[in-house]
Biotite code that builds the C-alpha atoms (Angstrom):
import biotite.structure as struc

atoms = struc.array([
    struc.Atom([69.986, -16.881, -10.977], chain_id="A", res_id=1, res_name="MET", atom_name="CA", element="C"),
    struc.Atom([72.255, -13.596, -11.149], chain_id="A", res_id=2, res_name="SER", atom_name="CA", element="C"),
    struc.Atom([70.803, -10.446, -10.232], chain_id="A", res_id=3, res_name="THR", atom_name="CA", element="C"),
    struc.Atom([71.130, -8.970, -13.789], chain_id="A", res_id=4, res_name="ARG", atom_name="CA", element="C"),
    struc.Atom([69.161, -12.042, -14.755], chain_id="A", res_id=5, res_name="GLN", atom_name="CA", element="C"),
    struc.Atom([66.711, -11.585, -12.116], chain_id="A", res_id=6, res_name="GLN", atom_name="CA", element="C"),
    struc.Atom([66.505, -7.821, -13.082], chain_id="A", res_id=7, res_name="THR", atom_name="CA", element="C"),
    struc.Atom([65.942, -8.835, -16.726], chain_id="A", res_id=8, res_name="GLY", atom_name="CA", element="C"),
    struc.Atom([62.778, -11.642, -15.814], chain_id="A", res_id=9, res_name="THR", atom_name="CA", element="C"),
    struc.Atom([61.088, -9.005, -13.501], chain_id="A", res_id=10, res_name="ARG", atom_name="CA", element="C"),
    struc.Atom([60.985, -6.472, -16.301], chain_id="A", res_id=11, res_name="GLU", atom_name="CA", element="C"),
    struc.Atom([59.760, -9.271, -18.893], chain_id="A", res_id=12, res_name="LYS", atom_name="CA", element="C"),
    struc.Atom([57.239, -10.043, -16.523], chain_id="A", res_id=13, res_name="LEU", atom_name="CA", element="C"),
    struc.Atom([55.929, -6.159, -15.992], chain_id="A", res_id=14, res_name="VAL", atom_name="CA", element="C"),
    struc.Atom([55.986, -6.037, -20.053], chain_id="A", res_id=15, res_name="SER", atom_name="CA", element="C"),
    struc.Atom([54.114, -9.341, -20.167], chain_id="A", res_id=16, res_name="ALA", atom_name="CA", element="C"),
    struc.Atom([51.451, -7.815, -17.714], chain_id="A", res_id=17, res_name="ALA", atom_name="CA", element="C"),
    struc.Atom([51.238, -4.598, -19.660], chain_id="A", res_id=18, res_name="ALA", atom_name="CA", element="C"),
    struc.Atom([50.752, -6.631, -23.191], chain_id="A", res_id=19, res_name="ALA", atom_name="CA", element="C"),
    struc.Atom([48.121, -8.660, -21.044], chain_id="A", res_id=20, res_name="LEU", atom_name="CA", element="C"),
    struc.Atom([46.243, -5.808, -20.095], chain_id="A", res_id=21, res_name="LEU", atom_name="CA", element="C"),
    struc.Atom([46.196, -4.001, -23.505], chain_id="A", res_id=22, res_name="ASP", atom_name="CA", element="C"),
    struc.Atom([44.747, -7.688, -25.067], chain_id="A", res_id=23, res_name="SER", atom_name="CA", element="C"),
    struc.Atom([42.529, -8.828, -22.526], chain_id="A", res_id=24, res_name="GLY", atom_name="CA", element="C"),
    struc.Atom([41.978, -6.133, -19.725], chain_id="A", res_id=25, res_name="GLY", atom_name="CA", element="C"),
    struc.Atom([42.827, -6.596, -16.030], chain_id="A", res_id=26, res_name="GLU", atom_name="CA", element="C"),
    struc.Atom([40.904, -9.934, -15.982], chain_id="A", res_id=27, res_name="GLY", atom_name="CA", element="C"),
    struc.Atom([43.616, -11.286, -17.938], chain_id="A", res_id=28, res_name="ALA", atom_name="CA", element="C"),
    struc.Atom([46.320, -10.893, -15.762], chain_id="A", res_id=29, res_name="VAL", atom_name="CA", element="C"),
    struc.Atom([47.542, -13.779, -13.701], chain_id="A", res_id=30, res_name="THR", atom_name="CA", element="C"),
    struc.Atom([50.833, -14.401, -12.186], chain_id="A", res_id=31, res_name="LEU", atom_name="CA", element="C"),
    struc.Atom([50.293, -17.706, -14.061], chain_id="A", res_id=32, res_name="ARG", atom_name="CA", element="C"),
    struc.Atom([49.553, -16.133, -17.442], chain_id="A", res_id=33, res_name="ALA", atom_name="CA", element="C"),
    struc.Atom([52.495, -13.776, -17.087], chain_id="A", res_id=34, res_name="VAL", atom_name="CA", element="C"),
    struc.Atom([54.913, -16.472, -16.199], chain_id="A", res_id=35, res_name="GLY", atom_name="CA", element="C"),
    struc.Atom([53.626, -18.523, -19.502], chain_id="A", res_id=36, res_name="LYS", atom_name="CA", element="C"),
    struc.Atom([53.980, -15.449, -21.822], chain_id="A", res_id=37, res_name="ALA", atom_name="CA", element="C"),
    struc.Atom([57.635, -15.078, -20.434], chain_id="A", res_id=38, res_name="VAL", atom_name="CA", element="C"),
    struc.Atom([58.187, -18.585, -20.729], chain_id="A", res_id=39, res_name="GLY", atom_name="CA", element="C"),
    struc.Atom([59.005, -19.223, -17.289], chain_id="A", res_id=40, res_name="VAL", atom_name="CA", element="C"),
    struc.Atom([57.625, -21.709, -14.643], chain_id="A", res_id=41, res_name="SER", atom_name="CA", element="C"),
    struc.Atom([54.281, -20.894, -13.162], chain_id="A", res_id=42, res_name="HIS", atom_name="CA", element="C"),
    struc.Atom([55.830, -20.356, -9.807], chain_id="A", res_id=43, res_name="ASN", atom_name="CA", element="C"),
    struc.Atom([58.714, -18.229, -11.248], chain_id="A", res_id=44, res_name="ALA", atom_name="CA", element="C"),
    struc.Atom([56.541, -14.697, -11.052], chain_id="A", res_id=45, res_name="PRO", atom_name="CA", element="C"),
    struc.Atom([56.410, -15.495, -7.360], chain_id="A", res_id=46, res_name="TYR", atom_name="CA", element="C"),
    struc.Atom([60.152, -14.810, -6.827], chain_id="A", res_id=47, res_name="LYS", atom_name="CA", element="C"),
    struc.Atom([59.702, -11.020, -8.231], chain_id="A", res_id=48, res_name="HIS", atom_name="CA", element="C"),
    struc.Atom([56.090, -10.414, -7.019], chain_id="A", res_id=49, res_name="PHE", atom_name="CA", element="C"),
    struc.Atom([54.089, -11.404, -3.903], chain_id="A", res_id=50, res_name="GLU", atom_name="CA", element="C"),
    struc.Atom([50.827, -11.671, -5.278], chain_id="A", res_id=51, res_name="ASP", atom_name="CA", element="C"),
    struc.Atom([48.846, -9.879, -8.581], chain_id="A", res_id=52, res_name="ARG", atom_name="CA", element="C"),
    struc.Atom([48.416, -6.491, -6.851], chain_id="A", res_id=53, res_name="GLY", atom_name="CA", element="C"),
    struc.Atom([52.136, -6.690, -6.602], chain_id="A", res_id=54, res_name="ALA", atom_name="CA", element="C"),
    struc.Atom([52.589, -7.187, -10.166], chain_id="A", res_id=55, res_name="LEU", atom_name="CA", element="C"),
    struc.Atom([49.997, -4.749, -11.355], chain_id="A", res_id=56, res_name="LEU", atom_name="CA", element="C"),
    struc.Atom([51.539, -2.225, -9.257], chain_id="A", res_id=57, res_name="ALA", atom_name="CA", element="C"),
    struc.Atom([54.715, -2.481, -11.051], chain_id="A", res_id=58, res_name="ALA", atom_name="CA", element="C"),
    struc.Atom([53.061, -1.991, -14.570], chain_id="A", res_id=59, res_name="VAL", atom_name="CA", element="C"),
    struc.Atom([51.508, 1.108, -13.076], chain_id="A", res_id=60, res_name="ALA", atom_name="CA", element="C"),
    struc.Atom([55.050, 2.419, -11.552], chain_id="A", res_id=61, res_name="ILE", atom_name="CA", element="C"),
    struc.Atom([56.436, 1.985, -15.062], chain_id="A", res_id=62, res_name="GLU", atom_name="CA", element="C"),
    struc.Atom([53.531, 3.956, -16.933], chain_id="A", res_id=63, res_name="ASP", atom_name="CA", element="C"),
    struc.Atom([53.639, 6.804, -14.441], chain_id="A", res_id=64, res_name="PHE", atom_name="CA", element="C"),
    struc.Atom([57.412, 6.696, -15.276], chain_id="A", res_id=65, res_name="GLY", atom_name="CA", element="C"),
    struc.Atom([56.799, 7.087, -18.590], chain_id="A", res_id=66, res_name="MET", atom_name="CA", element="C"),
    struc.Atom([54.233, 9.764, -18.352], chain_id="A", res_id=67, res_name="LEU", atom_name="CA", element="C"),
    struc.Atom([56.852, 11.705, -16.069], chain_id="A", res_id=68, res_name="ALA", atom_name="CA", element="C"),
    struc.Atom([59.354, 11.387, -18.833], chain_id="A", res_id=69, res_name="GLU", atom_name="CA", element="C"),
    struc.Atom([56.916, 12.584, -21.316], chain_id="A", res_id=70, res_name="GLU", atom_name="CA", element="C"),
    struc.Atom([56.242, 15.928, -19.460], chain_id="A", res_id=71, res_name="SER", atom_name="CA", element="C"),
    struc.Atom([59.717, 16.313, -18.684], chain_id="A", res_id=72, res_name="ALA", atom_name="CA", element="C"),
    struc.Atom([60.769, 16.290, -22.237], chain_id="A", res_id=73, res_name="GLY", atom_name="CA", element="C"),
    struc.Atom([57.880, 18.535, -23.300], chain_id="A", res_id=74, res_name="ILE", atom_name="CA", element="C"),
    struc.Atom([58.821, 21.235, -20.430], chain_id="A", res_id=75, res_name="ARG", atom_name="CA", element="C"),
    struc.Atom([62.418, 21.048, -22.019], chain_id="A", res_id=76, res_name="LEU", atom_name="CA", element="C"),
    struc.Atom([61.272, 21.750, -25.424], chain_id="A", res_id=77, res_name="SER", atom_name="CA", element="C"),
    struc.Atom([61.551, 25.249, -27.179], chain_id="A", res_id=78, res_name="PRO", atom_name="CA", element="C"),
    struc.Atom([57.645, 25.294, -27.274], chain_id="A", res_id=79, res_name="LEU", atom_name="CA", element="C"),
    struc.Atom([55.407, 28.286, -26.057], chain_id="A", res_id=80, res_name="GLU", atom_name="CA", element="C"),
    struc.Atom([54.250, 27.399, -22.917], chain_id="A", res_id=81, res_name="PRO", atom_name="CA", element="C"),
    struc.Atom([50.379, 27.015, -23.528], chain_id="A", res_id=82, res_name="THR", atom_name="CA", element="C"),
    struc.Atom([51.583, 24.725, -26.626], chain_id="A", res_id=83, res_name="VAL", atom_name="CA", element="C"),
    struc.Atom([53.474, 22.716, -24.064], chain_id="A", res_id=84, res_name="LYS", atom_name="CA", element="C"),
    struc.Atom([50.327, 22.296, -21.866], chain_id="A", res_id=85, res_name="LEU", atom_name="CA", element="C"),
    struc.Atom([48.275, 21.069, -24.452], chain_id="A", res_id=86, res_name="ARG", atom_name="CA", element="C"),
    struc.Atom([50.970, 18.635, -25.732], chain_id="A", res_id=87, res_name="ARG", atom_name="CA", element="C"),
    struc.Atom([51.340, 17.308, -22.195], chain_id="A", res_id=88, res_name="ALA", atom_name="CA", element="C"),
    struc.Atom([47.360, 16.991, -22.067], chain_id="A", res_id=89, res_name="LEU", atom_name="CA", element="C"),
    struc.Atom([47.526, 15.159, -25.665], chain_id="A", res_id=90, res_name="GLY", atom_name="CA", element="C"),
    struc.Atom([49.735, 12.525, -24.220], chain_id="A", res_id=91, res_name="THR", atom_name="CA", element="C"),
    struc.Atom([47.582, 11.728, -21.406], chain_id="A", res_id=92, res_name="LEU", atom_name="CA", element="C"),
    struc.Atom([44.893, 11.615, -23.737], chain_id="A", res_id=93, res_name="ILE", atom_name="CA", element="C"),
    struc.Atom([46.750, 9.300, -26.219], chain_id="A", res_id=94, res_name="ASP", atom_name="CA", element="C"),
    struc.Atom([47.680, 6.964, -23.525], chain_id="A", res_id=95, res_name="TYR", atom_name="CA", element="C"),
    struc.Atom([43.818, 6.960, -22.476], chain_id="A", res_id=96, res_name="GLY", atom_name="CA", element="C"),
    struc.Atom([42.709, 5.979, -25.983], chain_id="A", res_id=97, res_name="ARG", atom_name="CA", element="C"),
    struc.Atom([45.603, 3.766, -27.002], chain_id="A", res_id=98, res_name="GLU", atom_name="CA", element="C"),
    struc.Atom([46.016, 1.566, -23.437], chain_id="A", res_id=99, res_name="HIS", atom_name="CA", element="C"),
    struc.Atom([42.209, 1.787, -21.856], chain_id="A", res_id=100, res_name="PRO", atom_name="CA", element="C"),
    struc.Atom([43.124, -0.959, -19.535], chain_id="A", res_id=101, res_name="SER", atom_name="CA", element="C"),
    struc.Atom([46.503, 0.648, -18.217], chain_id="A", res_id=102, res_name="ARG", atom_name="CA", element="C"),
    struc.Atom([44.861, 3.729, -17.961], chain_id="A", res_id=103, res_name="TYR", atom_name="CA", element="C"),
    struc.Atom([42.071, 2.663, -15.683], chain_id="A", res_id=104, res_name="ARG", atom_name="CA", element="C"),
    struc.Atom([44.790, 0.795, -13.527], chain_id="A", res_id=105, res_name="LEU", atom_name="CA", element="C"),
    struc.Atom([46.688, 3.524, -13.079], chain_id="A", res_id=106, res_name="LEU", atom_name="CA", element="C"),
    struc.Atom([43.827, 6.413, -12.575], chain_id="A", res_id=107, res_name="PHE", atom_name="CA", element="C"),
    struc.Atom([40.433, 4.308, -11.511], chain_id="A", res_id=108, res_name="SER", atom_name="CA", element="C"),
    struc.Atom([41.769, 1.331, -9.606], chain_id="A", res_id=109, res_name="ASP", atom_name="CA", element="C"),
    struc.Atom([40.992, 1.877, -5.614], chain_id="A", res_id=110, res_name="PRO", atom_name="CA", element="C"),
    struc.Atom([43.440, -0.958, -4.875], chain_id="A", res_id=111, res_name="GLY", atom_name="CA", element="C"),
    struc.Atom([46.258, 0.447, -6.901], chain_id="A", res_id=112, res_name="ILE", atom_name="CA", element="C"),
    struc.Atom([45.467, 3.926, -5.289], chain_id="A", res_id=113, res_name="ALA", atom_name="CA", element="C"),
    struc.Atom([45.782, 2.733, -1.798], chain_id="A", res_id=114, res_name="ALA", atom_name="CA", element="C"),
    struc.Atom([49.154, 0.818, -2.025], chain_id="A", res_id=115, res_name="ARG", atom_name="CA", element="C"),
    struc.Atom([51.471, 3.810, -1.366], chain_id="A", res_id=116, res_name="GLY", atom_name="CA", element="C"),
    struc.Atom([54.761, 3.633, -1.233], chain_id="A", res_id=117, res_name="GLY", atom_name="CA", element="C"),
    struc.Atom([56.914, 3.363, -4.262], chain_id="A", res_id=118, res_name="GLU", atom_name="CA", element="C"),
    struc.Atom([53.512, 3.533, -6.656], chain_id="A", res_id=119, res_name="LEU", atom_name="CA", element="C"),
    struc.Atom([52.476, 6.928, -4.821], chain_id="A", res_id=120, res_name="GLU", atom_name="CA", element="C"),
    struc.Atom([56.101, 8.416, -5.480], chain_id="A", res_id=121, res_name="GLU", atom_name="CA", element="C"),
    struc.Atom([56.014, 7.557, -9.146], chain_id="A", res_id=122, res_name="ALA", atom_name="CA", element="C"),
    struc.Atom([52.294, 8.756, -9.358], chain_id="A", res_id=123, res_name="ALA", atom_name="CA", element="C"),
    struc.Atom([53.424, 12.275, -7.535], chain_id="A", res_id=124, res_name="LEU", atom_name="CA", element="C"),
    struc.Atom([56.360, 12.440, -9.642], chain_id="A", res_id=125, res_name="ARG", atom_name="CA", element="C"),
    struc.Atom([53.995, 12.405, -12.981], chain_id="A", res_id=126, res_name="ALA", atom_name="CA", element="C"),
    struc.Atom([51.648, 14.955, -11.489], chain_id="A", res_id=127, res_name="PHE", atom_name="CA", element="C"),
    struc.Atom([54.810, 16.998, -10.433], chain_id="A", res_id=128, res_name="ALA", atom_name="CA", element="C"),
    struc.Atom([56.175, 16.956, -14.177], chain_id="A", res_id=129, res_name="GLY", atom_name="CA", element="C"),
    struc.Atom([52.726, 18.290, -15.449], chain_id="A", res_id=130, res_name="PHE", atom_name="CA", element="C"),
    struc.Atom([52.315, 20.826, -12.752], chain_id="A", res_id=131, res_name="ALA", atom_name="CA", element="C"),
    struc.Atom([55.844, 21.903, -13.821], chain_id="A", res_id=132, res_name="ALA", atom_name="CA", element="C"),
    struc.Atom([54.259, 22.669, -17.146], chain_id="A", res_id=133, res_name="ILE", atom_name="CA", element="C"),
    struc.Atom([51.160, 24.608, -15.785], chain_id="A", res_id=134, res_name="VAL", atom_name="CA", element="C"),
    struc.Atom([53.700, 26.473, -13.577], chain_id="A", res_id=135, res_name="GLY", atom_name="CA", element="C"),
    struc.Atom([55.245, 27.714, -16.789], chain_id="A", res_id=136, res_name="GLU", atom_name="CA", element="C"),
    struc.Atom([51.920, 28.871, -18.049], chain_id="A", res_id=137, res_name="CYS", atom_name="CA", element="C"),
    struc.Atom([51.307, 30.895, -14.876], chain_id="A", res_id=138, res_name="GLN", atom_name="CA", element="C"),
    struc.Atom([54.798, 32.413, -15.019], chain_id="A", res_id=139, res_name="SER", atom_name="CA", element="C"),
    struc.Atom([54.059, 33.715, -18.650], chain_id="A", res_id=140, res_name="SER", atom_name="CA", element="C"),
    struc.Atom([50.553, 35.092, -17.551], chain_id="A", res_id=141, res_name="GLY", atom_name="CA", element="C"),
    struc.Atom([49.091, 32.481, -19.847], chain_id="A", res_id=142, res_name="HIS", atom_name="CA", element="C"),
    struc.Atom([46.851, 30.965, -16.767], chain_id="A", res_id=143, res_name="LEU", atom_name="CA", element="C"),
    struc.Atom([46.211, 32.547, -13.439], chain_id="A", res_id=144, res_name="PRO", atom_name="CA", element="C"),
    struc.Atom([48.037, 33.052, -10.499], chain_id="A", res_id=145, res_name="GLU", atom_name="CA", element="C"),
    struc.Atom([46.157, 30.519, -8.072], chain_id="A", res_id=146, res_name="THR", atom_name="CA", element="C"),
    struc.Atom([48.332, 27.890, -6.168], chain_id="A", res_id=147, res_name="PRO", atom_name="CA", element="C"),
    struc.Atom([49.743, 25.962, -8.449], chain_id="A", res_id=148, res_name="ASN", atom_name="CA", element="C"),
    struc.Atom([48.702, 22.389, -6.972], chain_id="A", res_id=149, res_name="VAL", atom_name="CA", element="C"),
    struc.Atom([45.083, 23.406, -7.088], chain_id="A", res_id=150, res_name="ALA", atom_name="CA", element="C"),
    struc.Atom([45.189, 24.706, -10.943], chain_id="A", res_id=151, res_name="LEU", atom_name="CA", element="C"),
    struc.Atom([47.083, 21.663, -11.632], chain_id="A", res_id=152, res_name="THR", atom_name="CA", element="C"),
    struc.Atom([44.440, 19.311, -9.717], chain_id="A", res_id=153, res_name="GLY", atom_name="CA", element="C"),
    struc.Atom([41.779, 20.936, -11.910], chain_id="A", res_id=154, res_name="LEU", atom_name="CA", element="C"),
    struc.Atom([43.175, 20.632, -15.090], chain_id="A", res_id=155, res_name="LEU", atom_name="CA", element="C"),
    struc.Atom([44.458, 17.097, -14.156], chain_id="A", res_id=156, res_name="TYR", atom_name="CA", element="C"),
    struc.Atom([40.881, 16.207, -12.951], chain_id="A", res_id=157, res_name="ALA", atom_name="CA", element="C"),
    struc.Atom([39.066, 17.710, -15.601], chain_id="A", res_id=158, res_name="SER", atom_name="CA", element="C"),
    struc.Atom([41.283, 15.598, -18.403], chain_id="A", res_id=159, res_name="ALA", atom_name="CA", element="C"),
    struc.Atom([40.434, 12.380, -16.635], chain_id="A", res_id=160, res_name="HIS", atom_name="CA", element="C"),
    struc.Atom([37.017, 13.359, -16.469], chain_id="A", res_id=161, res_name="GLY", atom_name="CA", element="C"),
    struc.Atom([36.596, 13.888, -20.306], chain_id="A", res_id=162, res_name="LEU", atom_name="CA", element="C"),
    struc.Atom([38.809, 10.828, -21.100], chain_id="A", res_id=163, res_name="ILE", atom_name="CA", element="C"),
    struc.Atom([36.401, 8.823, -18.895], chain_id="A", res_id=164, res_name="ASP", atom_name="CA", element="C"),
    struc.Atom([33.360, 10.225, -20.500], chain_id="A", res_id=165, res_name="ILE", atom_name="CA", element="C"),
    struc.Atom([34.673, 9.487, -24.052], chain_id="A", res_id=166, res_name="GLU", atom_name="CA", element="C"),
    struc.Atom([35.885, 6.027, -22.802], chain_id="A", res_id=167, res_name="ALA", atom_name="CA", element="C"),
    struc.Atom([32.132, 5.229, -21.781], chain_id="A", res_id=168, res_name="GLY", atom_name="CA", element="C"),
    struc.Atom([30.669, 6.415, -25.102], chain_id="A", res_id=169, res_name="GLY", atom_name="CA", element="C"),
    struc.Atom([29.109, 9.305, -23.598], chain_id="A", res_id=170, res_name="ARG", atom_name="CA", element="C"),
    struc.Atom([30.931, 12.285, -25.479], chain_id="A", res_id=171, res_name="MET", atom_name="CA", element="C"),
    struc.Atom([27.952, 13.593, -27.131], chain_id="A", res_id=172, res_name="ARG", atom_name="CA", element="C"),
    struc.Atom([27.734, 17.106, -29.008], chain_id="A", res_id=173, res_name="ARG", atom_name="CA", element="C"),
    struc.Atom([24.346, 18.289, -27.634], chain_id="A", res_id=174, res_name="GLU", atom_name="CA", element="C"),
    struc.Atom([25.741, 18.007, -24.355], chain_id="A", res_id=175, res_name="LYS", atom_name="CA", element="C"),
    struc.Atom([28.345, 20.728, -25.354], chain_id="A", res_id=176, res_name="GLY", atom_name="CA", element="C"),
    struc.Atom([31.376, 17.644, -25.574], chain_id="A", res_id=177, res_name="LEU", atom_name="CA", element="C"),
    struc.Atom([32.784, 17.464, -28.480], chain_id="A", res_id=178, res_name="VAL", atom_name="CA", element="C"),
    struc.Atom([36.144, 15.751, -27.466], chain_id="A", res_id=179, res_name="GLY", atom_name="CA", element="C"),
    struc.Atom([38.412, 15.472, -24.980], chain_id="A", res_id=180, res_name="VAL", atom_name="CA", element="C"),
    struc.Atom([41.152, 17.848, -26.473], chain_id="A", res_id=181, res_name="ALA", atom_name="CA", element="C"),
    struc.Atom([38.523, 20.136, -27.448], chain_id="A", res_id=182, res_name="GLU", atom_name="CA", element="C"),
    struc.Atom([37.026, 20.347, -23.975], chain_id="A", res_id=183, res_name="GLY", atom_name="CA", element="C"),
    struc.Atom([40.630, 21.062, -22.442], chain_id="A", res_id=184, res_name="MET", atom_name="CA", element="C"),
    struc.Atom([41.261, 23.800, -25.177], chain_id="A", res_id=185, res_name="ASP", atom_name="CA", element="C"),
    struc.Atom([38.070, 25.548, -24.153], chain_id="A", res_id=186, res_name="LEU", atom_name="CA", element="C"),
    struc.Atom([38.840, 25.442, -20.197], chain_id="A", res_id=187, res_name="LEU", atom_name="CA", element="C"),
    struc.Atom([42.637, 26.773, -21.078], chain_id="A", res_id=188, res_name="ILE", atom_name="CA", element="C"),
    struc.Atom([41.088, 29.586, -23.088], chain_id="A", res_id=189, res_name="ASP", atom_name="CA", element="C"),
    struc.Atom([38.629, 30.453, -20.102], chain_id="A", res_id=190, res_name="LEU", atom_name="CA", element="C"),
    struc.Atom([41.093, 30.273, -17.521], chain_id="A", res_id=191, res_name="LEU", atom_name="CA", element="C"),
    struc.Atom([43.574, 32.287, -19.629], chain_id="A", res_id=192, res_name="SER", atom_name="CA", element="C"),
    struc.Atom([41.132, 35.089, -20.601], chain_id="A", res_id=193, res_name="ARG", atom_name="CA", element="C"),
    struc.Atom([39.583, 35.320, -16.798], chain_id="A", res_id=194, res_name="GLY", atom_name="CA", element="C"),
    struc.Atom([36.352, 33.568, -17.736], chain_id="A", res_id=195, res_name="GLY", atom_name="CA", element="C"),
    struc.Atom([35.517, 34.728, -21.219], chain_id="A", res_id=196, res_name="THR", atom_name="CA", element="C"),
    struc.Atom([36.051, 33.482, -24.735], chain_id="A", res_id=197, res_name="THR", atom_name="CA", element="C"),
    struc.Atom([34.912, 37.359, -26.158], chain_id="A", res_id=198, res_name="ASP", atom_name="CA", element="C"),
])
């Protein structure tokens, strides 16, 4: 098999694993099931991935790359800084809603988080893309001049917390939780006004 064919097969296996995650959750992803979906022998996936964890890590790397590209595109747009920030958060929120199993893989799977290497680099690139947009908001005076990584981490963690609450069916108006975007809008407004909405 040529290098190009090997690369093509690997990409197909990753895409098939992502599709199985979307349709059946993480439990649906096995090397055998992915091989069957692609139409190769049950041993063929082992030529590209040492185990199921490596295959899932490849899906995560691919999706972190997609999120980083989305942030880069938003950053290059002519939008106002806070509009860019809300758009970047919207991308993350939509991803969590449209691909809940993949979202959990990227942001809630301890095994994936511990893998390091290329996966950690991909995750940090996605974070850095978001941080750059936060930095624009800071430079324009829309967000406070606190260390960028700390502020980015706060916004990132807040968004993930709200996405998790919504995914778990715990978004309740009586708790002051109307929606993920609404919650993040409030946080951004509070930060931009020094802690007051007056």
